[in-house]
C-alpha positions in Angstrom: -6.5 -38.6 1.7 -7.0 -35.6 -0.5 -10.7 -35.5 0.3 -10.0 -35.6 4.0 -7.6 -32.7 3.7 -10.1 -30.7 1.7 -12.9 -31.5 4.3 -10.7 -30.3 7.2 -9.8 -27.2 5.3 -13.5 -26.4 4.8 -14.2 -26.9 8.4 -11.4 -24.7 9.5 -12.4 -22.0 7.1 -16.0 -22.1 8.5 -14.7 -21.6 12.1 -12.2 -18.9 11.0 -14.8 -16.9 9.2 -18.2 -17.4 10.9 -19.6 -14.4 9.0 -19.2 -16.2 5.7 -21.3 -19.1 6.8 -24.4 -16.9 7.1 -26.6 -15.7 4.4 -25.8 -12.0 4.0 -26.9 -9.6 1.3 -24.4 -8.7 -1.3 -22.4 -5.6 -0.7 -24.1 -2.5 -2.0 -22.3 -0.1 -4.3 -22.7 2.8 -1.9 -23.1 3.6 1.8 -26.9 3.1 2.0 -28.7 -0.3 1.7 -32.4 0.2 2.3 -33.9 -3.3 1.8 -36.7 -2.5 4.3 -37.8 0.6 2.3 -37.6 3.0 5.3 -36.3 5.9 3.3 -38.1 7.7 0.5 -36.1 7.5 -2.7 -35.1 11.2 -2.6 -33.9 11.0 1.0 -32.0 7.8 0.4 -30.2 9.5 -2.5 -29.4 12.6 -0.4 -28.1 10.4 2.5 -25.9 8.3 0.2 -24.4 11.4 -1.5 -23.7 12.9 1.9 -22.0 9.8 3.3 -20.0 9.3 0.1 -18.7 12.8 0.3 -17.9 12.4 4.0 -16.0 9.2 3.3 -13.9 10.9 0.6 -13.1 13.9 2.9 -12.3 12.0 6.1 -11.6 8.4 5.3 -14.3 7.4 7.8 -16.9 5.0 6.5 -20.5 5.3 7.9 -22.9 2.8 6.3 -26.7 2.6 6.8 -28.4 -0.7 6.2 -32.0 -1.8 6.7 -33.6 -5.2 6.3 -37.1 -6.5 7.1 -35.6 -9.0 9.6 -32.5 -10.8 10.7 -34.3 -14.1 10.3 -34.3 -14.8 14.0 -30.6 -14.2 14.5 -29.3 -12.0 17.3 -29.0 -8.5 16.1 -25.7 -7.8 17.8 -24.0 -10.8 16.2 -25.7 -10.4 12.9 -24.9 -6.7 12.4 -21.3 -7.2 13.6 -20.8 -10.0 11.1 -22.5 -8.1 8.4 -20.2 -5.2 8.9 -17.2 -7.6 8.7 -18.6 -9.3 5.6 -19.0 -5.9 3.8 -15.5 -4.8 5.0 -16.7 -1.5 6.3 -13.6 0.6 7.2 -10.1 0.4 6.0 -7.6 -2.4 6.9 -5.2 0.0 8.4 -7.4 2.6 10.2 -10.4 0.4 10.7 -12.6 3.5 10.9 -16.0 2.1 10.1 -19.5 2.4 11.5 -22.6 0.5 10.6 -26.1 1.8 11.4 -28.4 -1.3 11.1 -32.2 -1.5 11.4 -34.4 -4.7 11.2 -37.8 -3.2 10.6 -40.1 -6.2 11.4 -38.0 -7.2 14.4 -38.2 -3.6 15.7 -34.5 -3.8 16.5 -31.6 -1.6 15.7 -27.8 -1.5 16.2 -24.8 0.8 15.8 -21.6 -1.3 15.3 -18.2 0.4 15.5 -14.8 -0.8 14.2 -11.7 -0.6 16.4 -10.5 2.6 14.9 -13.5 4.7 16.0 -14.3 3.2 19.4 -12.2 5.7 21.2 -14.5 8.6 20.1 -17.7 6.7 19.5 -17.9 4.5 22.6 -20.4 1.8 23.4 -22.3 4.1 25.7 -22.3 6.9 23.1 -23.8 4.5 20.6 -26.4 3.4 23.1 -27.4 7.0 23.9 -27.9 7.7 20.2 -30.2 4.7 19.9 -32.1 5.5 23.0 -32.4 9.3 22.7 -32.6 9.8 19.0 -33.5 6.6 17.0 -36.0 5.1 19.4 -38.3 8.1 19.9 -38.4 8.8 16.1 -39.0 5.2 15.2 -41.8 5.0 17.7 -43.5 7.9 15.9 -42.9 6.2 12.5 -40.3 8.8 11.5 -37.6 6.5 10.2 -35.9 9.1 8.0 -35.7 11.4 11.0 -34.3 8.8 13.3 -31.7 7.6 10.7 -30.5 11.0 9.8 -30.4 12.1 13.4 -28.2 9.2 14.2 -25.9 9.9 11.3 -25.6 13.5 12.4 -24.5 12.5 15.9 -22.2 9.8 14.7 -20.4 12.2 12.3 -20.2 14.8 15.1 -18.6 12.3 17.5 -16.1 11.1 14.9 -15.0 14.7 14.3 -14.2 15.3 18.0 -10.7 15.7 19.3 -9.7 12.5 21.1 -9.1 14.4 24.4 -12.5 16.0 24.3 -14.1 12.7 23.3 -12.5 11.0 26.3 -13.8 13.6 28.7 -17.3 13.3 27.3 -17.1 9.5 27.4 -16.2 9.7 31.1 -19.1 12.0 31.8 -21.5 9.7 29.8 -20.3 6.7 31.8 -20.9 8.5 35.1 -24.3 9.6 33.9 -25.2 6.1 32.7 -24.2 4.7 36.1 -26.3 7.3 37.9 -29.2 6.5 35.6 -29.0 2.8 36.4 -28.7 3.5 40.1 -31.7 5.7 40.2 -33.7 3.1 38.3 -32.8 0.4 40.8 -34.4 -0.5 44.2 -31.8 -1.4 46.8 -32.2 -4.5 49.0 -32.4 -2.3 52.1 -35.6 -0.8 50.8 -37.2 -4.3 50.8 -36.0 -4.9 54.3 -37.4 -1.5 55.4 -40.8 -2.3 53.8 -40.9 -5.8 55.4 -40.1 -4.4 58.8 -42.9 -1.7 58.6 -45.4 -4.4 57.4 -44.8 -7.0 60.1 -44.4 -4.6 63.0 -46.9 -1.9 62.1 -49.3 -2.6 59.3 -50.1 -6.2 60.1 -50.9 -5.5 63.7 -53.2 -2.6 62.7 -55.0 -4.9 60.2 -55.6 -7.4 63.0 -57.2 -4.6 65.1 -58.2 -4.5 68.7 -56.3 -4.8 71.9 -54.4 -7.8 70.5 -53.0 -5.6 67.8 -51.9 -3.0 70.3 -50.1 -5.6 72.3 -48.4 -7.0 69.2 -47.4 -3.6 67.9 -45.0 -3.2 70.8 -43.2 -6.3 69.7 -41.5 -8.9 72.0 -38.9 -6.3 73.1 -41.1 -3.4 74.2 -41.4 0.1 72.8 -37.9 1.3 73.6 -36.2 -1.7 71.9 -38.5 -1.4 69.0 -37.6 2.3 68.5 -33.9 1.4 68.6 -34.3 -1.3 66.0 -36.4 1.1 63.8 -33.6 3.6 64.0 -30.9 1.1 63.0 -32.9 -0.3 60.2 -33.5 3.3 58.9 -29.8 4.0 59.0 -29.0 0.8 57.1 -31.5 1.8 54.4 -29.9 5.2 54.1 -26.5 3.6 53.6 -28.0 1.3 51.0 -29.4 4.2 49.1 -26.1 6.1 49.2 -24.1 3.0 48.2 -26.7 1.8 45.6 -25.5 -0.6 43.0 -23.9 0.5 39.8 -25.4 -0.6 36.6 -23.9 -1.0 33.1 -24.7 0.9 30.0 -25.2 -0.1 26.5 -22.3 -2.5 26.3 -20.6 -4.2 23.5 -18.7 -7.4 23.6 -15.2 -8.0 22.7 -12.9 -10.7 21.4 -14.4 -11.0 17.9 -11.7 -9.6 15.6 -12.3 -9.5 11.9 -10.2 -9.9 8.8 -11.0 -10.6 5.3 -10.2 -9.2 1.9 -11.8 -7.2 -0.7 -13.0 -3.6 -0.6 -16.2 -1.7 -0.2 -16.0 0.7 -3.0 -14.7 3.9 -1.3 -15.7 2.6 2.0 -12.8 0.4 3.2 -11.0 -2.7 2.2 -9.0 -5.5 3.8 -11.3 -6.1 6.8 -13.3 -3.7 8.9 -12.0 -4.7 12.4 -15.5 -5.0 14.0 -14.9 -6.7 17.3 -18.2 -6.3 19.0 -18.1 -2.6 19.8 -21.3 -0.6 19.7 -24.8 -1.0 21.0 -28.3 -2.3 20.1 -31.8 -1.8 21.2 -35.5 -1.9 20.2 -38.4 0.4 19.8 
């Protein structure tokens, strides 16, 4: 009976703390863990000193971690669970951010705890990845990409909540517009198909048969009316084009846990899926 109770307790513990079931590196003593050797020693030391001072001054914990690979695990889930395992951010404020890079996977993520998600939104994290980290990493400038991301994260965390909310709304609108411009509406395909079957195909067939076919079964006048209506439908489709998402982060994955992270938190980081990820 005692063995059965112990077994059930272990199973429940595994489900309650999925991060503990994975093989994570031990918590580092400071805010920089460069297992992938992306930072020269001097730059790593400078960045660690800067983030330590920032943590002491603001209470916000920004941690940079690099590894060769996640070992085939999804970078969003892995980096989120790593942040929880390390307890980045305080138990009360939950103001923690993890910048994570998997070198050989060519993947990166910025994970945010609940206490900072109002100023450092998922879209904001995604833009930092896309506009700062990715271009630098593609050029092989890992120190530049990492430091640039840290600069922008600290800048966002220092914003007034009202200003941050206004910027977040503008970024969301910009992201939706970007996705819309990158999409091709269904009306466009209908328009191209109409032109192909009623104009291009007859011309390819050539001769008088093509001229007869080009009129269509309804005559020239009806054909022009249909052409006009299809054109209007395409314009409406372009104006109403679909909205796309940005760099999203999931939800529903709360975090607890005990222990601290030196001067960088304690009692659980509160990472619930916020942030973004991408590749280069």
